[in-house]
C-alpha positions as a Markdown table, in Angstrom:
| # | Residue | x | y | z |
|---|---|---|---|---|
| 1 | Unk | -33.8 | 20.9 | 2.9 |
| 2 | Unk | -35.3 | 19.9 | 6.2 |
| 3 | Unk | -34.6 | 21.6 | 9.6 |
| 4 | Unk | -35.1 | 20.0 | 13.0 |
| 5 | Unk | -34.6 | 21.5 | 16.5 |
| 6 | Unk | -34.4 | 20.0 | 20.0 |
| 7 | Unk | -34.5 | 16.4 | 18.9 |
| 8 | Unk | -34.3 | 13.6 | 21.5 |
| 9 | Unk | -32.3 | 10.4 | 20.9 |
| 10 | Unk | -35.6 | 8.6 | 20.2 |
| 11 | Unk | -36.5 | 11.2 | 17.6 |
| 12 | Unk | -33.1 | 10.9 | 16.0 |
| 13 | Unk | -33.6 | 7.1 | 15.9 |
| 14 | Unk | -36.9 | 7.6 | 14.0 |
| 15 | Unk | -35.2 | 10.1 | 11.6 |
| 16 | Unk | -32.4 | 7.6 | 11.0 |
| 17 | Unk | -34.8 | 4.9 | 10.1 |
| 18 | Unk | -36.5 | 7.2 | 7.6 |
| 19 | Unk | -33.1 | 8.0 | 6.0 |
| 20 | Unk | -32.5 | 4.4 | 5.2 |
| 21 | Unk | -35.4 | 4.3 | 2.8 |
| 22 | Unk | -35.6 | 7.9 | 1.6 |
| 23 | Unk | -34.7 | 8.5 | -2.0 |
| 24 | Unk | -35.3 | 12.2 | -2.4 |
| 25 | Unk | -33.8 | 14.2 | 0.5 |
| 26 | Unk | -30.5 | 15.9 | -0.3 |
| 27 | Unk | -29.9 | 18.2 | 2.6 |
| 28 | Unk | -30.6 | 17.8 | 6.3 |
| 29 | Unk | -30.0 | 20.5 | 8.9 |
| 30 | Unk | -29.6 | 19.3 | 12.5 |
| 31 | Unk | -27.5 | 22.2 | 13.9 |
| 32 | Unk | -27.8 | 23.4 | 17.5 |
| 33 | Unk | -29.7 | 20.4 | 18.7 |
| 34 | Unk | -28.5 | 18.2 | 21.7 |
| 35 | Unk | -27.4 | 15.2 | 19.7 |
| 36 | Unk | -24.9 | 13.1 | 21.6 |
| 37 | Unk | -23.0 | 9.9 | 20.8 |
| 38 | Unk | -26.1 | 7.7 | 20.8 |
| 39 | Unk | -27.9 | 10.0 | 18.4 |
| 40 | Unk | -24.8 | 10.2 | 16.2 |
| 41 | Unk | -24.7 | 6.4 | 16.1 |
| 42 | Unk | -28.3 | 6.3 | 15.0 |
| 43 | Unk | -27.5 | 8.7 | 12.2 |
| 44 | Unk | -24.5 | 6.7 | 11.2 |
| 45 | Unk | -26.7 | 3.7 | 10.8 |
| 46 | Unk | -29.0 | 5.6 | 8.5 |
| 47 | Unk | -26.1 | 7.0 | 6.4 |
| 48 | Unk | -24.8 | 3.5 | 5.7 |
| 49 | Unk | -28.0 | 2.8 | 3.7 |
| 50 | Unk | -28.8 | 6.2 | 2.3 |
| 51 | Unk | -27.9 | 6.9 | -1.3 |
| 52 | Unk | -29.2 | 10.5 | -1.9 |
| 53 | Unk | -28.2 | 12.8 | 1.0 |
| 54 | Unk | -25.5 | 15.2 | 0.0 |
| 55 | Unk | -25.4 | 17.7 | 3.0 |
| 56 | Unk | -25.7 | 17.0 | 6.7 |
| 57 | Unk | -25.3 | 19.8 | 9.2 |
| 58 | Unk | -24.5 | 18.7 | 12.8 |
| 59 | Unk | -23.0 | 22.0 | 13.9 |
| 60 | Unk | -23.0 | 22.7 | 17.6 |
| 61 | Unk | -24.3 | 19.5 | 19.1 |
| 62 | Unk | -22.7 | 17.3 | 21.8 |
| 63 | Unk | -21.0 | 14.6 | 19.7 |
| 64 | Unk | -18.0 | 13.0 | 21.3 |
| 65 | Unk | -15.3 | 10.5 | 20.2 |
| 66 | Unk | -17.6 | 7.5 | 19.9 |
| 67 | Unk | -20.2 | 9.4 | 17.9 |
| 68 | Unk | -17.5 | 10.8 | 15.6 |
| 69 | Unk | -16.1 | 7.3 | 15.1 |
| 70 | Unk | -19.5 | 5.9 | 14.2 |
| 71 | Unk | -20.0 | 8.6 | 11.6 |
| 72 | Unk | -16.5 | 8.0 | 10.2 |
| 73 | Unk | -17.2 | 4.3 | 9.9 |
| 74 | Unk | -20.5 | 4.9 | 8.1 |
| 75 | Unk | -18.9 | 7.2 | 5.6 |
| 76 | Unk | -16.6 | 4.4 | 4.4 |
| 77 | Unk | -19.6 | 2.8 | 2.7 |
| 78 | Unk | -21.6 | 6.0 | 2.1 |
| 79 | Unk | -20.0 | 7.8 | -0.9 |
| 80 | Unk | -22.8 | 10.3 | -1.7 |
| 81 | Unk | -22.5 | 12.7 | 1.2 |
| 82 | Unk | -20.1 | 15.5 | 0.2 |
| 83 | Unk | -20.7 | 18.0 | 3.0 |
| 84 | Unk | -20.7 | 17.3 | 6.7 |
| 85 | Unk | -20.5 | 20.1 | 9.3 |
| 86 | Unk | -19.3 | 18.8 | 12.7 |
| 87 | Unk | -17.9 | 22.0 | 14.0 |
| 88 | Unk | -18.7 | 23.0 | 17.5 |
| 89 | Unk | -19.0 | 19.5 | 18.9 |
| 90 | Unk | -17.2 | 17.9 | 21.9 |
| 91 | Unk | -14.7 | 15.8 | 20.0 |
| 92 | Unk | -11.7 | 17.2 | 18.1 |
| 93 | Unk | -12.0 | 14.1 | 15.9 |
| 94 | Unk | -15.2 | 15.7 | 14.5 |
| 95 | Unk | -13.1 | 18.2 | 12.7 |
| 96 | Unk | -11.2 | 15.5 | 10.9 |
| 97 | Unk | -14.3 | 13.5 | 10.0 |
| 98 | Unk | -15.9 | 16.6 | 8.4 |
| 99 | Unk | -12.6 | 17.5 | 6.6 |
| 100 | Unk | -12.4 | 14.0 | 5.2 |
| 101 | Unk | -15.9 | 14.4 | 3.7 |
| 102 | Unk | -14.9 | 17.8 | 2.3 |
| 103 | Unk | -12.0 | 16.2 | 0.4 |
| 104 | Unk | -14.5 | 14.3 | -1.7 |
| 105 | Unk | -15.5 | 17.4 | -3.7 |
| 106 | Unk | -13.3 | 20.4 | -2.7 |
| 107 | Unk | -10.3 | 21.4 | -4.6 |
| 108 | Unk | -8.7 | 23.0 | -1.5 |
| 109 | Unk | -8.6 | 22.0 | 2.2 |
| 110 | Unk | -6.9 | 23.8 | 5.1 |
| 111 | Unk | -6.6 | 22.6 | 8.7 |
| 112 | Unk | -5.0 | 25.2 | 10.9 |
| 113 | Unk | -3.8 | 24.4 | 14.5 |
| 114 | Unk | -6.0 | 21.4 | 14.8 |
| 115 | Unk | -4.1 | 18.8 | 16.9 |
| 116 | Unk | -4.3 | 15.4 | 15.2 |
| 117 | Unk | -4.1 | 12.0 | 16.8 |
| 118 | Unk | -3.1 | 8.9 | 14.9 |
| 119 | Unk | -6.7 | 8.0 | 14.0 |
| 120 | Unk | -7.3 | 11.6 | 12.8 |
| 121 | Unk | -4.4 | 11.5 | 10.2 |
| 122 | Unk | -5.3 | 7.9 | 9.2 |
| 123 | Unk | -8.8 | 9.0 | 8.4 |
| 124 | Unk | -7.7 | 12.1 | 6.5 |
| 125 | Unk | -5.1 | 10.1 | 4.6 |
| 126 | Unk | -7.7 | 7.5 | 3.5 |
| 127 | Unk | -9.9 | 10.3 | 2.2 |
| 128 | Unk | -6.9 | 11.9 | 0.4 |
| 129 | Unk | -6.0 | 8.5 | -1.2 |
| 130 | Unk | -9.4 | 8.3 | -2.9 |
| 131 | Unk | -10.0 | 12.0 | -3.7 |
| 132 | Unk | -10.6 | 12.8 | -7.3 |
| 133 | Unk | -10.8 | 16.6 | -6.9 |
| 134 | Unk | -8.4 | 17.9 | -4.2 |
| 135 | Unk | -5.5 | 19.9 | -5.6 |
| 136 | Unk | -4.2 | 21.7 | -2.5 |
| 137 | Unk | -3.9 | 20.4 | 1.0 |
| 138 | Unk | -2.7 | 22.8 | 3.7 |
| 139 | Unk | -1.9 | 21.2 | 7.2 |
| 140 | Unk | -0.6 | 23.9 | 9.6 |
| 141 | Unk | 0.6 | 23.1 | 13.1 |
| 142 | Unk | -1.3 | 19.8 | 13.5 |
| 143 | Unk | 1.4 | 17.8 | 15.3 |
| 144 | Unk | 1.7 | 15.2 | 12.6 |
| 145 | Unk | 5.2 | 14.0 | 13.5 |
| 146 | Unk | 7.0 | 11.3 | 11.6 |
| 147 | Unk | 4.1 | 8.8 | 11.8 |
| 148 | Unk | 1.7 | 11.3 | 10.4 |
| 149 | Unk | 4.1 | 12.0 | 7.5 |
| 150 | Unk | 4.1 | 8.3 | 6.7 |
| 151 | Unk | 0.3 | 8.1 | 6.4 |
| 152 | Unk | 0.3 | 11.3 | 4.3 |
| 153 | Unk | 3.1 | 10.1 | 2.1 |
| 154 | Unk | 1.3 | 6.7 | 1.5 |
| 155 | Unk | -1.9 | 8.6 | 0.5 |
| 156 | Unk | -0.1 | 11.0 | -1.9 |
| 157 | Unk | 1.5 | 8.0 | -3.6 |
| 158 | Unk | -2.0 | 6.9 | -4.7 |
| 159 | Unk | -3.7 | 10.3 | -5.2 |
| 160 | Unk | -3.7 | 11.6 | -8.8 |
| 161 | Unk | -4.9 | 15.2 | -8.3 |
| 162 | Unk | -2.9 | 16.8 | -5.6 |
| 163 | Unk | -0.4 | 19.4 | -6.8 |
| 164 | Unk | 0.3 | 21.5 | -3.7 |
| 165 | Unk | 1.1 | 20.0 | -0.3 |
| 166 | Unk | 1.8 | 22.3 | 2.6 |
| 167 | Unk | 2.8 | 20.5 | 5.8 |
| 168 | Unk | 4.1 | 23.4 | 7.9 |
| 169 | Unk | 5.2 | 23.3 | 11.5 |
| 170 | Unk | 4.3 | 19.7 | 12.1 |
| 171 | Unk | 7.3 | 18.2 | 14.0 |
| 172 | Unk | 8.4 | 16.2 | 11.0 |
| 173 | Unk | 12.0 | 15.0 | 11.3 |
| 174 | Unk | 14.5 | 13.0 | 9.2 |
| 175 | Unk | 12.4 | 9.8 | 9.3 |
| 176 | Unk | 9.3 | 11.7 | 8.1 |
| 177 | Unk | 11.3 | 13.4 | 5.4 |
| 178 | Unk | 12.5 | 9.9 | 4.3 |
| 179 | Unk | 8.8 | 8.8 | 3.9 |
| 180 | Unk | 8.0 | 11.8 | 1.8 |
| 181 | Unk | 11.1 | 11.4 | -0.3 |
| 182 | Unk | 10.1 | 7.9 | -1.2 |
| 183 | Unk | 6.8 | 9.2 | -2.5 |
| 184 | Unk | 8.5 | 12.1 | -4.4 |
| 185 | Unk | 10.7 | 9.7 | -6.2 |
| 186 | Unk | 7.8 | 8.3 | -8.2 |
| 187 | Unk | 5.2 | 11.1 | -7.9 |
| 188 | Unk | 4.0 | 12.7 | -11.1 |
| 189 | Unk | 1.6 | 15.4 | -9.8 |
| 190 | Unk | 3.1 | 17.5 | -7.0 |
| 191 | Unk | 4.6 | 20.8 | -8.1 |
| 192 | Unk | 5.0 | 22.4 | -4.6 |
| 193 | Unk | 6.0 | 20.8 | -1.3 |
| 194 | Unk | 6.1 | 23.1 | 1.8 |
| 195 | Unk | 7.9 | 21.8 | 4.8 |
| 196 | Unk | 8.5 | 25.1 | 6.6 |
| 197 | Unk | 9.4 | 25.0 | 10.2 |
| 198 | Unk | 9.7 | 21.3 | 10.8 |
| 199 | Unk | 12.7 | 19.3 | 12.4 |
| 200 | Unk | 14.4 | 18.0 | 9.2 |
| 201 | Unk | 18.2 | 17.7 | 9.5 |
| 202 | Unk | 21.0 | 16.8 | 7.1 |
| 203 | Unk | 19.9 | 13.1 | 6.8 |
| 204 | Unk | 16.4 | 14.2 | 5.8 |
| 205 | Unk | 17.8 | 16.7 | 3.3 |
| 206 | Unk | 19.9 | 13.9 | 1.8 |
| 207 | Unk | 16.8 | 11.7 | 1.3 |
| 208 | Unk | 14.9 | 14.5 | -0.3 |
| 209 | Unk | 17.7 | 15.6 | -2.6 |
| 210 | Unk | 18.2 | 12.0 | -3.9 |
| 211 | Unk | 14.5 | 11.6 | -4.5 |
| 212 | Unk | 14.3 | 14.8 | -6.5 |
| 213 | Unk | 16.9 | 13.6 | -8.9 |
| 214 | Unk | 14.2 | 11.2 | -10.1 |
| 215 | Unk | 11.2 | 13.5 | -9.8 |
| 216 | Unk | 10.0 | 15.3 | -12.9 |
| 217 | Unk | 7.2 | 17.5 | -11.7 |
| 218 | Unk | 8.2 | 19.4 | -8.5 |
| 219 | Unk | 9.2 | 23.0 | -9.0 |
| 220 | Unk | 9.3 | 24.3 | -5.5 |
| 221 | Unk | 10.6 | 22.9 | -2.2 |
| 222 | Unk | 10.4 | 25.0 | 1.0 |
| 223 | Unk | 12.7 | 23.9 | 3.8 |
| 224 | Unk | 12.9 | 27.1 | 5.7 |
| 225 | Unk | 13.3 | 27.0 | 9.5 |
| 226 | Unk | 14.4 | 23.4 | 9.7 |
| 227 | Unk | 17.7 | 22.0 | 11.1 |
| 228 | Unk | 19.7 | 21.7 | 8.0 |
| 229 | Unk | 23.4 | 22.7 | 8.1 |
| 230 | Unk | 25.9 | 23.4 | 5.3 |
| 231 | Unk | 26.4 | 19.7 | 4.9 |
| 232 | Unk | 22.7 | 19.2 | 4.2 |
| 233 | Unk | 22.5 | 22.1 | 1.8 |
| 234 | Unk | 25.3 | 20.7 | -0.2 |
| 235 | Unk | 23.1 | 17.6 | -1.0 |
| 236 | Unk | 20.9 | 19.8 | -3.2 |
| 237 | Unk | 23.7 | 21.2 | -5.5 |
| 238 | Unk | 23.7 | 18.3 | -7.9 |
| 239 | Unk | 19.9 | 18.1 | -7.8 |
| 240 | Unk | 19.5 | 21.8 | -8.8 |
| 241 | Unk | 22.2 | 21.5 | -11.5 |
| 242 | Unk | 20.6 | 18.5 | -13.2 |
| 243 | Unk | 16.9 | 19.0 | -12.6 |
| 244 | Unk | 14.8 | 20.2 | -15.6 |
| 245 | Unk | 11.8 | 21.1 | -13.5 |
| 246 | Unk | 13.0 | 22.1 | -9.9 |
| 247 | Unk | 13.5 | 25.9 | -9.9 |
| 248 | Unk | 13.4 | 26.9 | -6.2 |
| 249 | Unk | 14.6 | 25.4 | -2.9 |
| 250 | Unk | 14.2 | 27.6 | 0.1 |
| 251 | Unk | 16.9 | 26.8 | 2.7 |
| 252 | Unk | 17.3 | 30.1 | 4.5 |
| 253 | Unk | 16.8 | 30.5 | 8.3 |
| 254 | Unk | 18.0 | 26.9 | 9.0 |
| 255 | Unk | 20.3 | 25.7 | 11.7 |
| 256 | Unk | 23.5 | 27.1 | 10.2 |
| 257 | Unk | 25.7 | 28.7 | 12.9 |
| 258 | Unk | 28.4 | 30.3 | 10.6 |
| 259 | Unk | 28.3 | 32.8 | 7.8 |
| 260 | Unk | 29.9 | 30.3 | 5.5 |
| 261 | Unk | 26.9 | 28.0 | 6.2 |
| 262 | Unk | 24.4 | 30.7 | 5.4 |
| 263 | Unk | 26.2 | 31.5 | 2.1 |
| 264 | Unk | 26.0 | 27.8 | 1.1 |
| 265 | Unk | 22.3 | 27.8 | 1.7 |
| 266 | Unk | 21.7 | 31.0 | -0.3 |
| 267 | Unk | 23.6 | 29.5 | -3.2 |
| 268 | Unk | 21.0 | 26.7 | -3.3 |
| 269 | Unk | 18.1 | 29.1 | -4.1 |
| 270 | Unk | 17.3 | 30.0 | -7.7 |
């Protein structure tokens, strides 16, 4: 491991040039420097050619959106780096870029209350699509929305290792539920899908219920605190009665205004 402190952009440029040809260095600590977008772009250029570095620590620098994007682009071709610490930088995109690298080797990844723009979820979804190790992904209050659900559903369709997907409090509505349902119809890995506190209504419930009639692996579906009424809950009756794998659907605390509605939802839990 090598540590450097108080590097200028010119010094980072020299370091990047050295990375291109180095064949032994595996860990580089550049935390608490003053590296900005230009320095990050130099490092990205070095990473495109490097084949040995596994850990890069850029904690608490001054990297913004442009620098984060440069690093993200470099990591499309660089497949050896499996740990990138970008916490404490200026751009929120840095968190996503670091998380996408973590997906390469980690079995579990959690992102709590990290607002994600479209490029964030696209980058994370691309990493998920190609991950060979991740088994649990927990995205809590990230503002994914229906578009984010689409990117995520597309990635899960190609991923072969993920078994638990938690997408809680992410403003996913009926359209997003439809995207996820299309993936569930053919998916052969997921055993648990947590959609707690989203905005899924009866139409979304119908899409999910129909998809689960074809799914053979999911055992648990959490739809607590959505907008499903008695009508939506009824869609799951046939699914539960005929499924050989699905054991639990949580529908309590939904948008049911009458006691009869609540009773219907309770009946859907086993």
